[in-house]
PATOR-18862 format. One record per residue: residue in three letters; x, y, z of N, C-alpha, C in turn. Coordinates in steps of 0.05 Angstrom, whole numbers, padded with zeros to 5 digits, always signed. Each point is the difference from the previous one (the first is absolute). Layout:
% residues N
ALAXYZXYZXYZ;...
//
This chain:
% residues 124
MET-00421+00025+00258+00001-00005-00029+00030+00001-00009;HIS+00008-00021-00014+00027+00000-00011+00002+00019-00023;ALA+00024+00009-00004+00005+00020-00021+00004-00014-00027;GLN-00020-00014-00008+00003-00016-00024-00011+00013-00025;ASP-00007+00026+00001-00007+00014-00024+00026+00003-00017;ILE+00023-00002+00013+00025-00001-00014+00010-00029+00004;ASP+00005-00014-00022+00011-00026+00002+00031+00003+00002;TRP+00010+00000+00024+00028+00006+00005+00019-00019-00016;ARG-00009-00024-00004+00017-00020-00014+00001+00006-00030;GLN-00017+00018-00009+00000+00009-00028+00017+00026-00004;THR+00014+00007+00021+00018+00024-00002+00029-00010-00001;SER+00017+00017-00010+00028-00007-00003+00017+00026+00001;ASN+00026-00004-00002+00019+00022-00001-00004+00020+00023;TRP-00002-00010+00024-00003+00017+00024+00026+00014+00005;ARG-00002+00026+00006+00024+00017+00006-00006+00018+00023;LEU+00020+00006+00016-00001+00020+00021+00017+00023-00008;TYR-00010+00025+00002+00014+00024-00009+00012+00016+00023;ASP+00020+00015-00006+00012+00019+00019-00020+00022+00004;SER-00014-00001+00022-00023+00018+00005+00009+00027+00010;ARG+00026+00004+00005+00009+00026+00010-00006+00022-00020;SER-00001-00006-00026-00006+00020-00021-00030+00002-00006;ILE-00016-00017+00013-00028-00001-00006-00015+00013+00024;ARG-00006+00025-00002-00010+00015+00023-00030-00001+00005;ASN-00015-00009-00019-00029-00001+00004-00012-00022-00019;PHE-00026-00003+00002-00014-00021-00015-00006+00008-00029;ASP+00007+00025-00007-00007+00010-00027+00024+00001-00019;VAL+00023-00012+00008+00023+00000-00018-00007-00016-00025;PRO+00007+00010-00023-00006-00015-00025+00012-00028+00000;THR-00015-00019-00010+00010-00028-00001+00027-00002-00014;GLU+00003+00015-00022+00025-00001-00015+00024+00007+00017;LYS-00003+00021+00017+00022+00009+00018+00006-00022+00020;ILE-00020-00013+00011+00005-00021+00019+00015-00023-00013;LEU-00009-00008-00024+00012-00023-00014+00029+00006-00007;GLN+00008+00025-00002+00027+00007-00006+00018+00002+00025;SER-00012-00002+00023+00015+00002+00025+00015-00026+00005;LYS+00020+00002+00016+00016-00023+00008-00019-00020+00013;SER+00004-00026-00007-00018-00020+00010+00014-00027+00004;ASN-00013-00018+00014+00010-00026+00005-00023-00020-00004;VAL+00007-00024-00008-00020-00021-00005-00011-00011+00026;LEU-00026-00004+00000-00013-00015+00022-00006-00028-00009;ASP+00004-00019+00018-00004-00028-00007-00030-00006-00003;SER-00008-00008-00024-00029-00004-00005-00012-00021+00019;GLY+00014-00021+00006-00010-00021+00018-00006+00011+00028;SER+00019+00017+00010-00004+00012+00026-00024+00019-00001;ILE-00002+00016-00021-00022+00019-00003-00027-00016+00000;TYR-00001-00021-00016-00025-00016-00002-00008-00010+00027;ASP+00020-00010+00015-00006-00011+00027-00012+00021+00018;PHE+00013+00024+00001-00010+00021+00017-00027+00010-00009;LEU-00005+00003-00025-00025+00012-00010-00023-00020-00002;SER+00005-00025+00001-00021-00020-00003-00022+00003+00021;ALA+00007+00009+00024-00020+00003+00021-00005+00029+00007;ALA+00008+00018-00018-00005+00029+00004-00030+00005-00002;THR-00010+00019+00015-00029+00007-00001-00003+00029-00007;LYS-00022+00007-00013-00006+00028-00005-00008+00013+00026;MET+00009+00024+00003-00009+00016+00024-00026+00013-00007;ASP-00017+00005+00021-00025+00014-00005+00005+00027-00013;SER-00018+00008-00018+00004+00024-00015+00001+00025+00018;GLY-00011-00001+00024+00000+00022+00018+00026+00003+00015;ASP+00017-00021+00000+00026+00000+00014+00020+00016-00017;SER+00013+00019+00013+00023+00014-00012+00023-00001+00020;PRO+00017-00019-00004+00022-00004+00019+00020+00024+00000;VAL+00014+00002+00021+00020+00022+00003+00026-00010-00012;TRP+00012+00017-00017+00025-00007-00013+00023+00014+00015;MET+00021-00016+00006+00024+00011+00013+00024-00010-00015;GLY-00002-00001-00026+00021-00010-00018-00010-00022-00017;TYR+00011-00002-00024-00010-00020-00018+00021-00009-00019;TYR-00004-00024-00011+00015-00011-00022-00018+00002-00025;VAL+00012+00000-00023-00015-00001-00025+00008-00025-00015;ALA-00019-00015-00009+00005-00024-00015-00017+00000-00025;SER+00009-00016-00020-00016-00003-00024+00000-00030-00008;CYS-00019-00006-00017-00001-00027-00012-00013+00003-00027;LYS+00002-00021-00016-00013-00002-00025-00024-00019+00003;THR-00022+00007-00011-00023-00018+00000+00002-00019-00024;ARG-00017-00019-00001-00001-00019-00022-00004+00015-00027;ALA-00016+00022+00001-00005+00015-00024+00023+00019-00008;GLY+00021+00000+00016+00023+00017-00006-00001+00028+00012;GLU-00020+00005+00016-00004+00026+00013+00019+00002+00024;THR+00011+00023+00004+00017+00005+00024-00018+00011+00022;LYS+00001-00013+00024-00015+00009+00023+00019+00010+00021;LEU-00007+00022+00013+00016+00011+00021-00013-00003+00027;PHE+00016-00006+00020-00010-00003+00028+00017+00016+00018;TYR-00012+00013+00019+00014+00014+00022-00004-00018+00025;ILE+00023-00007+00012+00000-00019+00022+00010+00013+00026;SER-00016-00002+00021+00007+00012+00025+00026-00013+00011;VAL+00018+00016+00010+00025-00011+00011-00004-00013+00028;TYR-00023+00004+00012-00004-00011+00027-00027-00013+00004;GLY-00020+00006-00016-00027-00007+00008-00012-00026-00012;GLY+00014-00013-00018-00011-00024-00011-00022+00005-00020;PHE-00002+00024-00011-00020+00006-00020+00013+00011-00025;PHE-00014+00000-00022+00009+00012-00025-00023+00011-00016;TYR+00006+00016-00019-00019+00015-00015+00003-00004-00030;ASP-00021-00008-00014+00000-00002-00029-00007+00027-00011;ARG+00020+00013-00012-00004+00027-00010-00021+00002-00021;ASP-00002-00019-00018-00020+00001-00022-00028-00004+00011;LYS-00004-00020+00016-00027-00006+00010-00008+00016+00025;LYS+00020+00014+00012-00004+00015+00024-00012-00017+00022;VAL+00012-00024+00004-00009-00019+00019+00023-00007+00019;TYR-00006-00002+00026+00020-00008+00020-00003-00030+00005;TYR+00022-00014+00004+00001-00028+00007+00016-00003+00026;LEU-00008-00021+00015+00014-00006+00025+00012-00027-00002;ILE+00026-00002+00007+00014-00026+00001-00011-00015+00024;ALA-00003-00026-00003-00010-00017+00023+00018+00005+00024;GLU-00012+00002+00023+00014+00006+00025+00024-00019+00005;ASP-00004-00026-00005+00021-00019+00006+00023+00001-00021;SER-00003+00017-00021+00021+00003-00020+00013+00027+00000;ARG-00010+00018+00016+00009+00028-00001+00030+00004+00007;LYS+00009-00013+00021+00028+00003+00008+00018-00010-00023;GLY-00006-00023-00011+00016-00010-00022-00001+00018-00025;TRP-00023+00011-00005-00004+00019-00023+00017+00025+00004;LEU-00002+00012+00024+00016+00024+00005+00029-00005+00001;ASP+00009-00023+00011+00028-00007+00001+00011-00004-00029;TYR-00016-00014-00016+00008-00005-00028+00004+00026-00015;LEU-00020+00018+00002+00002+00026-00014+00024+00017+00010;LEU+00004-00001+00026+00023+00015+00012+00026-00011-00011;HIS+00003-00026-00003+00024-00013-00011+00004+00008-00029;VAL-00021-00001-00016+00002+00008-00028+00007+00029-00003;GLU-00013+00017+00016+00006+00029-00001+00029+00005+00008;ALA+00010-00013+00020+00028+00003+00009+00019-00007-00023;SER-00006-00022-00014+00018-00009-00022-00003+00020-00023;LEU-00023+00012-00003-00004+00020-00021+00019+00024+00003;GLN+00006+00007+00025+00017+00023+00006+00029-00005-00008;THR+00007-00026-00005+00028-00006-00008+00003+00001-00030;ILE-00022+00002-00015+00001+00000-00029+00007+00029-00009;LYS+00019+00002-00018+00008+00026-00010-00015+00008-00024;
//
């Protein structure tokens, strides 16, 4: 099943945050939004997410580091996502749903996020 309960093309203002100050999944949204961040290219995000699939509800992947990203929905709501730094999966904090990036896109996805995160570290 494709992850089309979220229309990714109806999202905007994607940002990746400095996750070093975000220690767990319960950090208040306001604190995250005030953290240092960098813009994610919406076109790239749409391409990667267009073939993402929901993971089975019984699956709980192992986290060994994560990025934190946000976007705005068409309704103006801010959504937060926790993105695995290695596994090709991400977590919608509001819906408590895991998504998996298509296998043939995972390397590009992880490389892209690593590049954006590295450039984030140069922002003062």
